[in-house]
C-alpha positions, 0 to 999 in steps of 0.5 A: 175732718180734724187732724190727728193730735200733735202729741199723739203723732209726736209720741208715735215718732218717739217711741211707739206705745203698746198697740193703739189706734186713733178713734175718729169719733171720740178724738182719743186713742184706743188701746188694742187688746192683746191679740190671741196667740194662734200657735202657727209656725213661722211663715217659712216652717212646715210642721209634719207628723212622725207617722208618714201620713203627710210627707213633704219633699222639699226643694229650693223652688217648691215641694210636693206634699204627699197625703195618705191616710183615711179620715184626713182633711186638707184645708187652708188657714191663712197662708198655709195648707193644714191637714187635720184628723178630726179636730187635731192638726196633723200638719201645716205647710206654707203654700209658698213652698208648694208646687203640688199636693198628691192625695195617695189614699182613699178617705182623704177630703179637702175644702173648696176654699183650698181648691180655689186658693191652690188654683189661683197660685197654680198649685195642682192637686193629684188624686191617686187610686190605691194602685197609683193610677191618677183618677183626678187632676185639679188645676185652673182651667185657665192654664189650658185656655189656648186653642191654636196648639190643639188645632195644630196637634190634631192636624199633625196626626196626619202628616210628618210632624206626627210621624217625627214625634213617634220616632223620637218617642220610641227612640227616647224610650230605647235610649233611656233603657240602654242607659239604665242597663249600663248604669246597673252594669257599672256595679256588677262583674262577670257574666251579669255585667257582660249580659247587661252590656250586650243587651244595652248595645242591642237596644242602642242599635234598635234606637237607630232603627227607630229613627229611620222608620219610614212613613210620613204620618203616625199611621204609617210609622206606628207598626214598625215602631211598635215592633222595634219597641217590643223587641227592645222591651223584651231585652230590657225586662229580661235583664231586669229579671236577672238583675233583681234578687230572686226572692222578690219573685219578679218574672217579667213586666205585668201591666195589669193585675200585678200579682207580685210586689215589683210589678205593683211598685212599678204600676204605682210609681208610673201612676205618680209619674203619669199625673205629673206628665198629665199636668205638664201636657195640660199646662202646655196647652195640649190635648191629653187624649190625642196622642200619636204613637198610642192608638186612640181609645175612649178614656185613654190619655194617649198623648200622656202615654206617649210623653211618659215613655222617655221618663219611665227609666230615669224616674221610676225604674231607676228609683225602684230597682236601686232600692230593691237591689239594696234590700228594699221590700214590697208587701201586698195586701189583697193584691195592693201595696201596703201603706209602708210600701206605697210610702217607700215607692212614692217618696223615691219616685218624687225624689227622682222628679226633683233630682237634677239632670243635664238637659239642653246644656244646663242643669234642671230638675227632672220635673222641670224637664218634663214640662220643658218636653211638653212645651217642646211637643207643643212647638213641634206640632205647630211646626216651630221646632223639631221634637227631641227626646230627653236622654238621662246621663248614666 
């Protein structure tokens, strides 16, 4: 094989000419034709539409991409996620900025090439129904390729490890209900403030009772804990009814078949939170359908429902109630939130997930705390650490 011509090498060292390459067959230099301009944004830039069909909630270490609009297609091009409507490009987002893609409406399709690329990068795809309930979570199966934690999880259902988890799950929910009532009490006066404070104090006493529940397995403590949780829930929701504007028509919590906008907004927000907790449970190597506090039922992700409890108030309730108290409006179409309402709820819940809270002596984003709590639960069932619920600061 002959060496490169001396003049060619020297020429490159002095001043690179227009793009060229050495032809090993002819021994000459071929000029590379000018490359076509692809019209892509710089690698760190995102291009989004103005109609809120595609929303990017950005943070310093990753973002969630919310896609909502019938007929949209999500694919990949080079290092970017590309959203199209027909042949028209609606949005482009660099993959290096993403942690999760949330598909929040019907009629959205995506490519298998995109799924493969996202799985390799550890980026989840969460698919939500019109009511906000997650019906699919796409992620790499290798993230949950562990069996030791699952075996310990099943064994913990019959001993003190599971009972301790149950106590702290209920105690964590009650603690955060108390703190949210006190949070809203700060901005009120007179009778409403007194009522909120009194209810918060009662919920605080219930929390102490939950931690003292007697029993050495989930089955032995479940009845007492569910009774305590029920009392706390009735106190909490009674105060929320009195706190929200009357014109919203909120008369209390309705989990299924919501007929008012507030309950529909809560169900939608809890669905978004559920998809995030579900992903954290899987990443921690836990079995989503083998919970401790919630009773097993086919198709019911009981562990996800267990671990979501301590995050309902700081993530969903605070975001939605603060918005509604400031004049926010929710509209229903055929019993479901309309597009604008879904976008308002989703954006606020996702922003709470990336908000910073104090936890274990340090500042963390709430979504990171969700993952930390799932991993703590995995350590707890293996007998390595005791579970302690997340307590948000008001």
